N, CA, C and O of each residue as an XYZ file, in Angstrom:
768
protein
N      59.497    -35.011    -50.916
C      58.403    -34.522    -51.729
C      58.757    -33.184    -52.374
O      58.150    -32.798    -53.372
N      59.731    -32.479    -51.813
C      60.156    -31.218    -52.403
C      60.832    -31.468    -53.744
O      61.027    -30.530    -54.517
N      61.190    -32.710    -54.031
C      61.776    -33.090    -55.297
C      60.822    -34.063    -55.960
O      60.131    -34.778    -55.235
N      60.727    -34.151    -57.277
C      61.524    -33.384    -58.210
C      60.894    -32.028    -58.506
O      59.672    -31.889    -58.566
N      61.722    -31.074    -58.683
C      61.287    -29.775    -59.167
C      61.131    -29.874    -60.680
O      61.761    -30.728    -61.303
N      60.306    -29.021    -61.285
C      60.146    -29.083    -62.741
C      61.468    -28.930    -63.492
O      61.623    -29.476    -64.584
N      62.418    -28.196    -62.923
C      63.689    -27.991    -63.611
C      64.703    -29.084    -63.278
O      65.877    -28.957    -63.626
N      64.273    -30.144    -62.616
C      65.176    -31.213    -62.208
C      64.805    -32.512    -62.908
O      64.208    -33.403    -62.305
N      65.165    -32.615    -64.194
C      64.793    -33.824    -64.935
C      65.510    -35.046    -64.376
O      66.668    -34.964    -63.967
N      64.814    -36.176    -64.362
C      65.377    -37.413    -63.803
C      66.578    -37.896    -64.607
O      67.409    -38.630    -64.072
N      66.697    -37.505    -65.881
C      67.847    -37.977    -66.642
C      69.140    -37.289    -66.214
O      70.223    -37.808    -66.482
N      69.054    -36.146    -65.562
C      70.237    -35.468    -65.041
C      69.870    -34.819    -63.695
O      69.801    -33.595    -63.587
N      69.637    -35.654    -62.677
C      69.144    -35.148    -61.397
C      70.261    -34.683    -60.460
O      70.412    -35.222    -59.364
N      71.031    -33.702    -60.877
C      72.163    -33.249    -60.080
C      71.736    -32.161    -59.098
O      71.041    -31.215    -59.466
N      72.160    -32.308    -57.852
C      71.800    -31.375    -56.795
C      73.054    -31.043    -55.992
O      73.785    -31.939    -55.570
N      73.298    -29.756    -55.784
C      74.393    -29.310    -54.925
C      73.812    -29.043    -53.550
O      72.895    -28.232    -53.418
N      74.327    -29.708    -52.521
C      73.875    -29.539    -51.144
C      74.966    -28.759    -50.412
O      76.077    -29.257    -50.226
N      74.641    -27.534    -49.998
C      75.614    -26.658    -49.348
C      75.330    -26.672    -47.853
O      74.269    -26.233    -47.411
N      76.290    -27.182    -47.073
C      76.104    -27.403    -45.643
C      76.954    -26.458    -44.805
O      78.136    -26.256    -45.081
N      76.345    -25.892    -43.794
C      77.055    -25.087    -42.819
C      77.569    -25.967    -41.687
O      77.344    -27.178    -41.686
N      78.267    -25.355    -40.714
C      78.905    -26.136    -39.656
C      77.994    -26.530    -38.500
O      78.400    -27.327    -37.655
N      76.779    -25.999    -38.434
C      75.912    -26.249    -37.278
C      74.812    -27.249    -37.634
O      74.958    -28.025    -38.578
N      73.726    -27.231    -36.887
C      72.653    -28.210    -37.023
C      72.064    -28.253    -38.427
O      71.777    -29.339    -38.931
N      71.878    -27.112    -39.068
C      71.301    -27.118    -40.410
C      72.221    -27.834    -41.403
O      71.741    -28.467    -42.344
N      73.532    -27.737    -41.202
C      74.472    -28.463    -42.048
C      74.312    -29.964    -41.903
O      74.388    -30.702    -42.885
N      74.089    -30.416    -40.671
C      73.864    -31.845    -40.431
C      72.588    -32.305    -41.128
O      72.535    -33.406    -41.676
N      71.561    -31.458    -41.104
C      70.313    -31.780    -41.792
C      70.564    -31.859    -43.295
O      69.972    -32.691    -43.983
N      71.438    -31.000    -43.802
C      71.810    -31.055    -45.216
C      72.493    -32.362    -45.577
O      72.255    -32.907    -46.654
N      73.344    -32.874    -44.686
C      74.003    -34.158    -44.930
C      72.976    -35.288    -44.996
O      73.077    -36.173    -45.845
N      72.001    -35.257    -44.113
C      70.932    -36.261    -44.132
C      70.115    -36.120    -45.418
O      69.732    -37.120    -46.025
N      69.852    -34.888    -45.826
C      69.125    -34.636    -47.071
C      69.877    -35.243    -48.258
O      69.272    -35.898    -49.107
N      71.185    -35.029    -48.318
C      71.992    -35.578    -49.414
C      71.902    -37.099    -49.442
O      71.794    -37.703    -50.509
N      71.947    -37.706    -48.277
C      71.850    -39.164    -48.191
C      70.502    -39.642    -48.727
O      70.440    -40.628    -49.463
N      69.419    -38.946    -48.360
C      68.099    -39.330    -48.861
C      67.992    -39.107    -50.370
O      67.412    -39.927    -51.081
N      68.545    -38.008    -50.852
C      68.524    -37.767    -52.295
C      69.210    -38.903    -53.042
O      68.708    -39.368    -54.065
N      70.355    -39.350    -52.535
C      71.081    -40.463    -53.170
C      70.211    -41.724    -53.158
O      70.188    -42.466    -54.140
N      69.506    -41.968    -52.069
C      68.653    -43.154    -51.967
C      67.532    -43.141    -53.000
O      67.047    -44.197    -53.407
N      67.119    -41.940    -53.427
C      66.055    -41.814    -54.418
C      66.605    -41.523    -55.816
O      65.913    -40.950    -56.657
N      67.843    -41.920    -56.050
C      68.485    -41.875    -57.366
C      68.798    -40.482    -57.886
O      68.946    -40.293    -59.093
N      68.901    -39.508    -57.001
C      69.431    -38.212    -57.403
C      70.946    -38.284    -57.292
O      71.489    -39.217    -56.701
N      71.617    -37.304    -57.856
C      73.073    -37.257    -57.830
C      73.524    -36.038    -57.039
O      73.879    -35.012    -57.619
N      73.508    -36.151    -55.700
C      73.927    -35.005    -54.890
C      75.447    -34.870    -54.851
O      76.184    -35.851    -54.948
N      75.883    -33.640    -54.709
C      77.268    -33.294    -54.424
C      77.206    -32.371    -53.218
O      76.333    -31.506    -53.141
N      78.121    -32.548    -52.283
C      78.084    -31.782    -51.039
C      79.244    -30.801    -50.984
O      80.382    -31.139    -51.308
N      78.933    -29.585    -50.570
C      79.968    -28.612    -50.201
C      79.812    -28.370    -48.713
O      78.803    -27.818    -48.274
N      80.809    -28.782    -47.929
C      80.768    -28.736    -46.464
C      82.127    -28.229    -45.987
O      82.955    -29.012    -45.521
N      82.357    -26.911    -46.103
C      83.700    -26.369    -45.886
C      84.188    -26.337    -44.439
O      85.389    -26.429    -44.187
N      83.271    -26.207    -43.495
C      83.668    -26.102    -42.084
C      82.963    -27.217    -41.325
O      81.867    -27.041    -40.792
N      83.625    -28.369    -41.293
C      83.002    -29.556    -40.703
C      82.979    -29.482    -39.182
O      83.935    -29.050    -38.538
N      81.870    -29.913    -38.644
C      81.686    -29.916    -37.195
C      82.462    -31.067    -36.567
O      82.544    -32.149    -37.149
N      83.035    -30.844    -35.378
C      83.702    -31.937    -34.667
C      82.722    -32.863    -33.941
O      83.132    -33.888    -33.396
N      81.439    -32.516    -33.930
C      80.426    -33.314    -33.248
C      80.431    -34.736    -33.820
O      80.393    -34.905    -35.039
N      80.477    -35.762    -32.960
C      80.525    -37.155    -33.454
C      79.347    -37.532    -34.348
O      79.519    -38.276    -35.314
N      78.150    -37.027    -34.038
C      76.988    -37.341    -34.868
C      77.156    -36.768    -36.270
O      76.841    -37.442    -37.251
N      77.647    -35.531    -36.381
C      77.855    -34.908    -37.691
C      78.947    -35.645    -38.457
O      78.856    -35.804    -39.675
N      79.981    -36.097    -37.744
C      81.031    -36.888    -38.407
C      80.443    -38.191    -38.945
O      80.805    -38.636    -40.034
N      79.536    -38.800    -38.180
C      78.889    -40.029    -38.656
C      78.070    -39.769    -39.916
O      78.095    -40.574    -40.847
N      77.342    -38.650    -39.954
C      76.572    -38.304    -41.149
C      77.495    -38.126    -42.350
O      77.177    -38.555    -43.459
N      78.648    -37.483    -42.116
C      79.627    -37.281    -43.189
C      80.137    -38.627    -43.693
O      80.225    -38.845    -44.901
N      80.469    -39.519    -42.784
C      80.957    -40.849    -43.156
C      79.904    -41.612    -43.951
O      80.227    -42.287    -44.928
N      78.640    -41.503    -43.530
C      77.572    -42.178    -44.268
C      77.502    -41.676    -45.703
O      77.347    -42.467    -46.634
N      77.614    -40.365    -45.883
C      77.588    -39.799    -47.237
C      78.779    -40.279    -48.053
O      78.637    -40.625    -49.225
N      79.952    -40.298    -47.433
C      81.151    -40.774    -48.142
C      80.990    -42.233    -48.551
O      81.384    -42.613    -49.654
N      80.418    -43.050    -47.679
C      80.231    -44.476    -47.987
C      79.164    -44.701    -49.059
O      79.102    -45.770    -49.666
N      78.323    -43.685    -49.289
C      77.337    -43.765    -50.363
C      77.896    -43.173    -51.662
O      77.163    -42.975    -52.631
N      79.196    -42.898    -51.666
C      79.884    -42.340    -52.829
C      79.327    -40.992    -53.258
O      79.286    -40.683    -54.449
N      78.903    -40.199    -52.301
C      78.463    -38.831    -52.601
C      79.718    -37.964    -52.604
O      80.421    -37.903    -51.595
N      80.011    -37.296    -53.710
C      81.228    -36.475    -53.764
C      81.118    -35.213    -52.910
O      80.040    -34.641    -52.748
N      82.255    -34.800    -52.372
C      82.374    -33.555    -51.614
C      83.252    -32.600    -52.408
O      84.332    -32.978    -52.861
N      82.794    -31.364    -52.577
C      83.605    -30.344    -53.238
C      84.610    -29.777    -52.244
O      84.297    -29.610    -51.065
N      85.803    -29.482    -52.714
C      86.809    -28.863    -51.844
C      86.649    -27.344    -51.802
O      87.152    -26.689    -50.889
N      85.956    -26.790    -52.781
C      85.675    -25.352    -52.781
C      84.392    -25.109    -53.562
O      83.999    -25.916    -54.405
N      83.747    -23.983    -53.267
C      82.544    -23.583    -53.984
C      82.957    -22.593    -55.057
O      83.516    -21.544    -54.738
N      82.697    -22.898    -56.318
C      83.084    -21.951    -57.362
C      82.428    -20.588    -57.139
O      81.231    -20.505    -56.862
N      83.205    -19.542    -57.258
C      82.640    -18.201    -57.143
C      82.039    -17.758    -58.468
O      81.259    -16.806    -58.513
N      82.398    -18.442    -59.540
C      81.803    -18.188    -60.847
C      80.456    -18.893    -60.872
O      80.383    -20.106    -61.071
N      79.405    -18.133    -60.671
C      78.055    -18.672    -60.520
C      77.637    -19.508    -61.728
O      76.918    -20.496    -61.573
N      78.069    -19.131    -62.909
C      77.672    -19.860    -64.112
C      78.129    -21.319    -64.053
O      77.447    -22.196    -64.584
N      79.260    -21.591    -63.420
C      79.722    -22.981    -63.285
C      78.724    -23.804    -62.473
O      78.454    -24.958    -62.808
N      78.186    -23.227    -61.427
C      77.189    -23.914    -60.600
C      75.894    -24.085    -61.386
O      75.303    -25.165    -61.388
N      75.452    -23.019    -62.054
C      74.217    -23.088    -62.852
C      74.296    -24.170    -63.928
O      73.302    -24.836    -64.220
N      75.485    -24.341    -64.519
C      75.653    -25.325    -65.588
C      75.787    -26.756    -65.066
O      75.353    -27.697    -65.730
N      76.380    -26.927    -63.888
C      76.682    -28.263    -63.378
C      75.521    -28.898    -62.605
O      75.438    -30.123    -62.511
N      74.637    -28.084    -62.060
C      73.580    -28.610    -61.187
C      72.209    -28.123    -61.638
O      72.083    -27.110    -62.327
N      71.186    -28.869    -61.232
C      69.813    -28.492    -61.539
C      69.118    -27.821    -60.357
O      68.069    -27.198    -60.526
N      69.696    -27.944    -59.163
C      69.129    -27.313    -57.968
C      70.198    -27.239    -56.894
O      71.190    -27.967    -56.931
N      69.982    -26.348    -55.936
C      70.873    -26.200    -54.781
C      70.032    -26.356    -53.522
O      68.968    -25.750    -53.401
N      70.510    -27.168    -52.587
C      69.883    -27.270    -51.278
C      70.676    -26.373    -50.335
O      71.878    -26.559    -50.144
N      69.985    -25.401    -49.750
C      70.577    -24.453    -48.814
C      70.433    -25.004    -47.403
O      69.351    -24.964    -46.818
N      71.537    -25.518    -46.858
C      71.582    -26.020    -45.480
C      72.728    -25.318    -44.751
O      73.428    -25.927    -43.942
N      72.909    -24.039    -45.044
C      74.046    -23.292    -44.495
C      73.735    -22.806    -43.085
O      74.403    -23.200    -42.129
N      72.738    -21.964    -42.956
C      72.337    -21.417    -41.657
C      70.877    -21.772    -41.430
O      70.096    -21.805    -42.382
N      70.501    -22.031    -40.211
C      69.112    -22.367    -39.912
C      68.584    -21.552    -38.762
O      69.146    -20.517    -38.404
N      67.490    -22.029    -38.180
C      66.844    -21.318    -37.080
C      67.745    -21.195    -35.869
O      67.659    -20.214    -35.130
N      68.600    -22.164    -35.658
C      69.503    -22.151    -34.508
C      70.919    -21.784    -34.949
O      71.893    -22.318    -34.420
N      71.032    -20.880    -35.911
C      72.334    -20.523    -36.490
C      73.333    -20.148    -35.405
O      73.131    -19.199    -34.648
N      74.414    -20.916    -35.349
C      75.483    -20.647    -34.393
C      76.576    -19.797    -35.028
O      77.486    -19.321    -34.349
N      76.472    -19.617    -36.326
C      77.494    -18.889    -37.061
C      76.862    -17.629    -37.632
O      75.829    -17.695    -38.297
N      77.469    -16.502    -37.379
C      76.931    -15.245    -37.894
C      77.050    -15.206    -39.407
O      78.005    -15.726    -39.984
N      76.067    -14.583    -40.037
C      76.038    -14.484    -41.499
C      77.307    -13.849    -42.052
O      77.758    -14.215    -43.138
N      77.885    -12.908    -41.323
C      79.037    -12.182    -41.829
C      80.368    -12.872    -41.653
O      81.389    -12.341    -42.087
N      80.396    -14.054    -41.023
C      81.663    -14.741    -40.821
C      81.922    -15.726    -41.949
O      80.998    -16.196    -42.613
N      83.176    -16.023    -42.146
C      83.550    -16.987    -43.182
C      83.457    -18.394    -42.620
O      83.691    -18.588    -41.427
N      83.131    -19.360    -43.421
C      82.929    -19.291    -44.866
C      81.508    -18.910    -45.270
O      81.201    -18.836    -46.460
N      80.637    -18.668    -44.286
C      79.216    -18.433    -44.598
C      78.990    -17.190    -45.458
O      78.151    -17.209    -46.359
N      79.724    -16.117    -45.193
C      79.524    -14.878    -45.951
C      79.793    -15.095    -47.444
O      79.020    -14.641    -48.287
N      80.871    -15.779    -47.764
C      81.209    -16.032    -49.170
C      80.182    -16.963    -49.824
O      79.823    -16.779    -50.987
N      79.718    -17.956    -49.073
C      78.711    -18.880    -49.606
C      77.434    -18.116    -49.935
O      76.876    -18.270    -51.022
N      76.973    -17.291    -48.993
C      75.732    -16.536    -49.224
C      75.879    -15.566    -50.378
O      74.942    -15.372    -51.152
N      77.054    -14.951    -50.501
C      77.287    -14.030    -51.620
C      77.139    -14.761    -52.952
O      76.605    -14.203    -53.910
N      77.606    -15.997    -53.017
C      77.477    -16.795    -54.237
C      76.033    -17.235    -54.447
O      75.508    -17.113    -55.554
N      75.380    -17.748    -53.397
C      74.006    -18.259    -53.539
C      73.013    -17.175    -53.941
O      71.996    -17.474    -54.566
N      73.287    -15.941    -53.595
C      72.376    -14.844    -53.956
C      72.286    -14.645    -55.469
O      71.330    -14.045    -55.961
N      73.277    -15.145    -56.205
C      73.307    -14.939    -57.656
C      72.971    -16.191    -58.461
O      73.013    -16.163    -59.691
N      72.638    -17.285    -57.784
C      72.302    -18.539    -58.453
C      70.993    -18.367    -59.229
O      70.053    -17.738    -58.742
N      70.939    -18.932    -60.439
C      69.717    -18.871    -61.246
C      68.913    -20.174    -61.198
O      67.730    -20.180    -61.537
N      69.540    -21.268    -60.783
C      68.817    -22.533    -60.665
C      68.012    -22.514    -59.358
O      68.313    -21.717    -58.468
N      67.001    -23.373    -59.229
C      66.181    -23.353    -58.014
C      66.991    -23.637    -56.748
O      67.893    -24.475    -56.740
N      66.646    -22.924    -55.692
C      67.240    -23.142    -54.376
C      66.147    -23.670    -53.462
O      65.049    -23.116    -53.401
N      66.464    -24.753    -52.748
C      65.569    -25.339    -51.761
C      66.199    -25.074    -50.397
O      67.247    -25.637    -50.082
N      65.573    -24.226    -49.589
C      66.105    -23.914    -48.258
C      65.489    -24.827    -47.217
O      64.288    -25.095    -47.235
N      66.339    -25.306    -46.298
C      65.885    -26.157    -45.216
C      65.656    -25.321    -43.963
O      66.586    -24.705    -43.443
N      64.438    -25.303    -43.489
C      63.970    -24.670    -42.261
C      63.885    -23.149    -42.334
O      62.786    -22.596    -42.282
N      65.016    -22.463    -42.454
C      65.049    -21.002    -42.572
C      66.029    -20.665    -43.684
O      67.170    -21.124    -43.639
N      65.634    -19.889    -44.674
C      66.591    -19.527    -45.729
C      67.813    -18.832    -45.127
O      67.680    -17.952    -44.277
N      68.977    -19.227    -45.565
C      70.219    -18.663    -45.031
C      70.275    -17.162    -45.257
O      69.987    -16.660    -46.343
N      70.653    -16.466    -44.197
C      70.723    -15.016    -44.248
C      69.458    -14.348    -43.757
O      69.423    -13.125    -43.620
N      68.402    -15.129    -43.485
C      67.149    -14.589    -42.990
C      67.149    -14.600    -41.471
O      67.721    -15.493    -40.846
N      66.510    -13.613    -40.890
C      66.255    -13.605    -39.463
C      65.062    -14.526    -39.212
O      64.066    -14.457    -39.932
N      65.153    -15.376    -38.210
C      64.102    -16.359    -37.939
C      62.747    -15.702    -37.696
O      61.712    -16.263    -38.056
N      62.748    -14.538    -37.097
C      61.488    -13.846    -36.808
C      61.106    -12.873    -37.919
O      59.993    -12.923    -38.442
N      62.041    -11.984    -38.277
C      61.724    -10.877    -39.185
C      61.696    -11.277    -40.659
O      61.029    -10.623    -41.461
N      62.403    -12.331    -41.022
C      62.419    -12.738    -42.419
C      63.662    -12.280    -43.143
O      64.688    -11.991    -42.526
N      63.563    -12.217    -44.453
C      64.725    -11.977    -45.284
C      64.880    -10.541    -45.712
O      63.943     -9.914    -46.206
N      66.051    -10.042    -45.519
C      66.461     -8.772    -46.108
C      67.948     -8.915    -46.381
O      68.772     -8.855    -45.468
N      68.267     -9.099    -47.613
C      69.660     -9.308    -47.974
C      70.077    -10.762    -48.012
O      71.203    -11.070    -48.402
N      69.184    -11.672    -47.610
C      69.496    -13.098    -47.669
C      69.199    -13.644    -49.053
O      68.973    -12.887    -49.997
N      69.202    -14.952    -49.166
C      68.910    -15.577    -50.449
C      67.407    -15.603    -50.685
O      66.626    -15.364    -49.763
N      67.003    -15.892    -51.913
C      65.587    -15.966    -52.289
C      65.292    -17.368    -52.819
O      65.359    -17.599    -54.027
N      64.965    -18.306    -51.925
C      64.743    -19.679    -52.389
C      63.435    -19.841    -53.150
O      62.485    -19.081    -52.963
N      63.413    -20.847    -54.007
C      62.204    -21.209    -54.743
C      61.308    -22.093    -53.892
O      60.083    -22.056    -54.008
N      61.941    -22.896    -53.027
C      61.225    -23.852    -52.188
C      61.730    -23.700    -50.763
O      62.928    -23.538    -50.531
N      60.801    -23.755    -49.806
C      61.147    -23.737    -48.386
C      60.592    -25.006    -47.765
O      59.411    -25.314    -47.923
N      61.445    -25.748    -47.053
C      61.021    -26.930    -46.324
C      61.179    -26.604    -44.844
O      62.282    -26.656    -44.298
N      60.064    -26.268    -44.202
C      60.083    -25.964    -42.770
C      60.176    -27.267    -41.999
O      59.483    -28.233    -42.320
N      61.022    -27.300    -40.990
C      61.214    -28.496    -40.182
C      60.446    -28.345    -38.873
O      60.582    -27.332    -38.187
N      59.664    -29.315    -38.533
C      58.796    -29.357    -37.357
C      57.585    -28.448    -37.557
O      56.449    -28.923    -37.534
N      57.813    -27.153    -37.752
C      56.726    -26.193    -37.980
C      57.310    -24.976    -38.670
O      58.497    -24.693    -38.510
N      56.502    -24.243    -39.438
C      57.018    -23.025    -40.071
C      57.451    -22.009    -39.012
O      56.784    -21.834    -37.992
N      58.557    -21.357    -39.266
C      59.044    -20.298    -38.387
C      58.347    -18.993    -38.784
O      57.753    -18.904    -39.859
N      58.419    -18.011    -37.935
C      57.754    -16.729    -38.192
C      58.160    -16.137    -39.543
O      57.333    -15.549    -40.239
N      59.437    -16.293    -39.911
C      59.932    -15.716    -41.163
C      59.259    -16.311    -42.398
O      59.285    -15.699    -43.466
N      58.656    -17.498    -42.270
C      58.000    -18.136    -43.420
C      56.834    -17.298    -43.945
O      56.412    -17.470    -45.089
N      56.315    -16.398    -43.121
C      55.241    -15.499    -43.581
C      55.723    -14.621    -44.731
O      54.918    -14.160    -45.541
N      57.027    -14.388    -44.804
C      57.586    -13.514    -45.845
C      58.163    -14.299    -47.022
O      58.754    -13.723    -47.935
N      57.986    -15.611    -46.989
C      58.487    -16.447    -48.076
C      57.629    -16.227    -49.309
O      56.407    -16.364    -49.251
N      58.263    -15.884    -50.429
C      57.539    -15.606    -51.666
C      57.883    -16.563    -52.788
O      57.600    -16.278    -53.952
N      58.492    -17.700    -52.459
C      58.882    -18.664    -53.481
C      57.704    -19.479    -53.995
O      56.550    -19.210    -53.663
N      58.020    -20.483    -54.815
C      56.995    -21.281    -55.481
C      56.263    -22.258    -54.568
O      55.056    -22.450    -54.717
N      56.971    -22.879    -53.626
C      56.363    -23.944    -52.843
C      56.916    -23.964    -51.427
O      58.113    -23.775    -51.212
N      56.035    -24.193    -50.470
C      56.412    -24.284    -49.065
C      55.904    -25.626    -48.533
O      54.721    -25.947    -48.649
N      56.809    -26.391    -47.954
C      56.476    -27.678    -47.367
C      56.779    -27.628    -45.884
O      57.597    -26.825    -45.436
N      56.120    -28.485    -45.121
C      56.472    -28.661    -43.712
C      56.721    -30.154    -43.497
O      55.954    -31.009    -43.941
N      57.817    -30.430    -42.804
C      58.188    -31.802    -42.447
C      58.145    -31.885    -40.925
O      59.097    -31.494    -40.249
N      57.053    -32.387    -40.398
C      56.912    -32.433    -38.950
C      55.940    -33.496    -38.480
O      55.380    -33.395    -37.389
N      55.742    -34.504    -39.291
C      54.775    -35.541    -38.946
C      55.099    -36.219    -37.624
O      54.189    -36.569    -36.872
N      56.353    -36.406    -37.336
C      56.741    -37.166    -36.154
C      57.070    -36.283    -34.957
O      57.801    -36.695    -34.057
N      56.535    -35.086    -34.950
C      56.724    -34.178    -33.828
C      55.941    -34.724    -32.631
O      54.731    -34.931    -32.734
N      56.614    -34.962    -31.493
C      55.911    -35.538    -30.333
C      54.737    -34.669    -29.887
O      54.782    -33.442    -29.981
N      53.684    -35.329    -29.399
C      52.475    -34.620    -28.988
C      52.743    -33.625    -27.868
O      52.135    -32.555    -27.838
N      53.647    -33.960    -26.941
C      53.922    -33.014    -25.853
C      54.563    -31.738    -26.384
O      54.316    -30.657    -25.848
N      55.377    -31.843    -27.420
C      55.975    -30.654    -28.039
C      54.890    -29.853    -28.764
O      54.872    -28.624    -28.694
N      53.993    -30.547    -29.454
C      52.889    -29.871    -30.133
C      52.037    -29.082    -29.139
O      51.659    -27.940    -29.400
N      51.742    -29.707    -27.995
C      50.943    -29.027    -26.969
C      51.708    -27.864    -26.348
O      51.155    -26.780    -26.166
N      52.977    -28.088    -26.025
C      53.784    -27.056    -25.370
C      53.834    -25.771    -26.194
O      53.712    -24.674    -25.648
N      54.013    -25.910    -27.509
C      54.153    -24.742    -28.377
C      52.850    -24.388    -29.107
O      52.836    -23.542    -30.002
N      51.760    -25.052    -28.707
C      50.444    -24.799    -29.291
C      50.470    -24.898    -30.818
O      49.961    -24.028    -31.524
N      51.071    -25.970    -31.301
C      51.175    -26.199    -32.739
C      49.952    -26.959    -33.229
O      49.437    -27.842    -32.543
N      49.512    -26.615    -34.387
C      48.418    -27.315    -35.044
C      48.947    -27.842    -36.371
O      48.779    -27.205    -37.411
N      49.585    -29.003    -36.331
C      50.194    -29.515    -37.561
C      49.155    -29.844    -38.614
O      48.014    -30.174    -38.291
N      49.554    -29.753    -39.883
C      48.625    -30.101    -40.964
C      48.385    -31.605    -40.993
O      49.114    -32.372    -40.364
N      47.373    -32.012    -41.718
C      47.108    -33.439    -41.926
C      48.118    -33.966    -42.938
O      48.313    -33.371    -43.998
N      48.751    -35.072    -42.611
C      49.699    -35.703    -43.516
C      48.991    -36.863    -44.208
O      48.572    -37.813    -43.547
N      48.852    -36.795    -45.538
C      48.126    -37.849    -46.243
C      48.897    -39.176    -46.232
O      50.115    -39.204    -46.411
N      48.173    -40.253    -46.021
C      48.776    -41.595    -46.081
C      50.002    -41.708    -45.197
O      49.939    -41.453    -43.994
N      51.116    -42.092    -45.799
C      52.364    -42.263    -45.053
C      53.351    -41.133    -45.319
O      54.526    -41.249    -44.971
N      52.895    -40.047    -45.927
C      53.779    -38.928    -46.248
C      54.351    -38.294    -44.986
O      53.649    -38.154    -43.985
N      55.612    -37.915    -45.030
C      56.279    -37.239    -43.916
C      56.385    -35.740    -44.162
O      56.783    -34.987    -43.274
N      56.031    -35.312    -45.362
C      56.105    -33.918    -45.768
C      54.767    -33.544    -46.399
O      54.169    -34.344    -47.119
N      54.302    -32.328    -46.125
C      53.043    -31.887    -46.722
C      53.229    -30.477    -47.269
O      53.903    -29.646    -46.660
N      52.627    -30.218    -48.420
C      52.682    -28.887    -49.019
C      51.711    -27.964    -48.293
O      50.594    -28.355    -47.957
N      52.155    -26.736    -48.057
C      51.280    -25.745    -47.420
C      50.691    -24.841    -48.480
O      49.923    -23.934    -48.160
């Protein structure tokens, strides 16, 4: 539901999905697969692939769907702005195992900070502290919170915030005292 963005015309629905090596990167791979299923044209940049068998399976699924993988991320931001209509930020998430200052994440974030096309961040915008929010991180246009919004979402100033948590088990909802929004019909994502 976070797509299509107004700047993402269906005649050229190109999306760059930038994946980190941890859980958020795996979510980015799943996102790319779903985008392909809905006739978008995703391209994946996944520079530090996880050895985890599940993540390897996600990578194989994307390859079998003919989703191209970039071997490098152009540092010339204009090349990205010209080639794609949006960027999905799946570099670092709430459970970031990789410090922002380590490579390849530092170089990726340095590039994403200068992107002019819309950025859709998954769960927590890369470079943001899960609790305190963003200072020096990227500034996404869209935030898709997974399960429930994190504390940092209070500081999100982009155009649209969605939550994807319809299938969160009731025991987890009770344990963390979550009050999920109503999901209309069969929607798995709801705008906040």
